C-alpha positions, 0 to 999 in steps of 0.5 A: 500500500503506497501512502503519499509519494514514497512511503509504503505500508506493508505487512511486517516480516521476519526480515524486518527484525533488525530494523524493528529492534533498532527502532525499538532501541531508539524508543528505549533510549528516549526514556519515554516509550517503554519500561523496558531497559534492553532490546529483546532478541527477535524470538522474544519480541516475536513471541510477545506480539500477535501474529496478525496486524503487524505493519511497517512503514518504509521508504525505499528499503528503509523501515521508518516505523512499525506497529503491532499488537499484544494480547492483553489476557489469555482469557476468552472474554478478552479475545477481542482486546489488544494493546498497541505498540507503535514506534517511529524512527527518530529520523522519521518523526513528525512526518505523519508516519505514526498516524499512517501506521495507527490508521492501518492497524485500526482497519486490520484489527477490526477485520481480525475481530478486535473490538478494543485497542488500548495503549499505555503511554507515558504522559511526557509522550504528548505526540503519541497521545495526540496521534492516538486521540486523532484516531479515536482513542480516549483517555480512560485514566492514568495509572500512577506510579506504575513502575519504578524505572531502573536504568538511565536518566530515569533510574529510581523514578516512579512513572505514570502511564496514561491509559488510552482505549479505542472501541470499534464501531464495526467489530464487537457491536 
């Protein structure tokens, strides 16, 4: 799927592993993208995300960003609820890549039967909150002092996360 003049969306594949993990590492380095302190190996990353609804945005042969889902619970009642992971390379930020990826994820998640998408975002990550709101996510609360950061400049600091969710108007109604 070509978006604009040169950015293309396509399904993620295992050949994207190196680029995905590199972009994830960039997110870790910001201190405002994840509680993780280290990049997992591809097997761990891959097994922690659902196999469907994985997308990358690329320009030429360069992956600019990616989006994937994680199951929130193994209980059947939550089978249509997933958590969003979305990361954009530092060199591609503020170019609409996150918005393009999130839009495609929403469409594919509804086609796959998901009725609720949720995200947990550090309050300092205002751009991510804005992009989510633009695509129908609403803030449903703030989880205060959710976890103690244990690395880098955030070491020893409790972190809040904004809980956002989007209920489908197509799936699960």
